C-alpha positions as CSV (number, residue, x, y, z in Angstrom):
1,M,-62.6,-104.7,76.9
2,R,-64.8,-105.7,79.8
3,I,-63.8,-108.8,81.7
4,P,-66.4,-110.7,83.8
5,K,-65.7,-110.5,87.5
6,E,-66.0,-114.4,87.7
7,L,-63.0,-114.8,85.3
8,I,-60.9,-112.5,87.3
9,L,-61.7,-114.1,90.6
10,S,-61.1,-117.6,89.1
11,G,-57.5,-116.8,88.2
12,S,-58.2,-117.3,84.5
13,I,-56.8,-113.9,83.6
14,L,-53.0,-113.4,83.6
15,R,-51.3,-110.1,83.7
16,V,-48.5,-110.0,81.0
17,P,-45.2,-108.8,82.5
18,N,-43.6,-105.7,80.8
19,N,-40.6,-107.8,79.7
20,V,-42.9,-110.1,77.6
21,S,-43.6,-108.9,74.0
22,D,-47.1,-108.9,72.5
23,E,-46.0,-111.7,70.2
24,E,-44.8,-113.9,73.0
25,A,-47.9,-113.2,75.1
26,A,-50.1,-114.1,72.1
27,L,-48.6,-117.7,72.2
28,V,-49.5,-118.4,75.8
29,E,-53.1,-119.5,75.3
30,P,-52.5,-121.8,72.2
31,T,-49.4,-123.3,73.9
32,A,-51.3,-124.0,77.1
33,C,-54.1,-125.7,75.2
34,A,-51.7,-127.9,73.3
35,L,-49.8,-128.9,76.4
36,E,-53.1,-129.6,78.2
37,L,-54.1,-132.0,75.4
38,I,-50.7,-133.7,75.4
39,F,-50.5,-134.2,79.1
40,S,-54.1,-135.3,79.5
41,T,-53.9,-138.0,76.8
42,P,-54.8,-141.5,78.1
43,N,-52.2,-143.0,75.8
44,P,-48.7,-143.7,77.2
45,I,-45.9,-141.3,76.5
46,K,-42.9,-143.2,74.9
47,L,-39.4,-142.3,73.7
48,D,-38.3,-143.2,70.2
49,G,-34.8,-144.5,69.4
50,E,-33.3,-141.0,69.5
51,G,-34.8,-140.1,72.8
52,R,-37.6,-137.9,71.4
53,Q,-41.0,-138.0,73.1
54,L,-43.8,-139.7,71.2
55,F,-47.4,-138.8,71.9
56,R,-50.5,-140.4,70.3
57,E,-49.4,-142.7,67.6
58,G,-46.0,-141.2,66.9
59,I,-46.7,-137.4,66.9
60,L,-43.4,-135.9,67.9
61,L,-43.1,-133.1,70.4
62,F,-39.8,-131.5,71.3
63,L,-39.9,-129.7,74.7
64,R,-36.8,-127.8,75.6
65,S,-36.3,-126.1,78.9
66,N,-34.1,-123.0,79.1
C-alpha cells in the first residue's frame, strides 16, 4: 500500500506495536472516531443516578481505565 507523504508528515499514520494484535489495532480508528464525537458534543455531559456518564439525550457510555 502506498501512503501519501503528507499523511506520514502530518502524524496521521500510527505504527502498531508488536505487542498489539491485528484485532486490537483494527479497533483504534473506529474507537477514536467515536470518542471524538462524544467529546466534541456541544451538549453537557451528565451522570445518571448510578454514576454512569450520559451523552446526548441519555446515550450511555462506559469508559473504564486499566
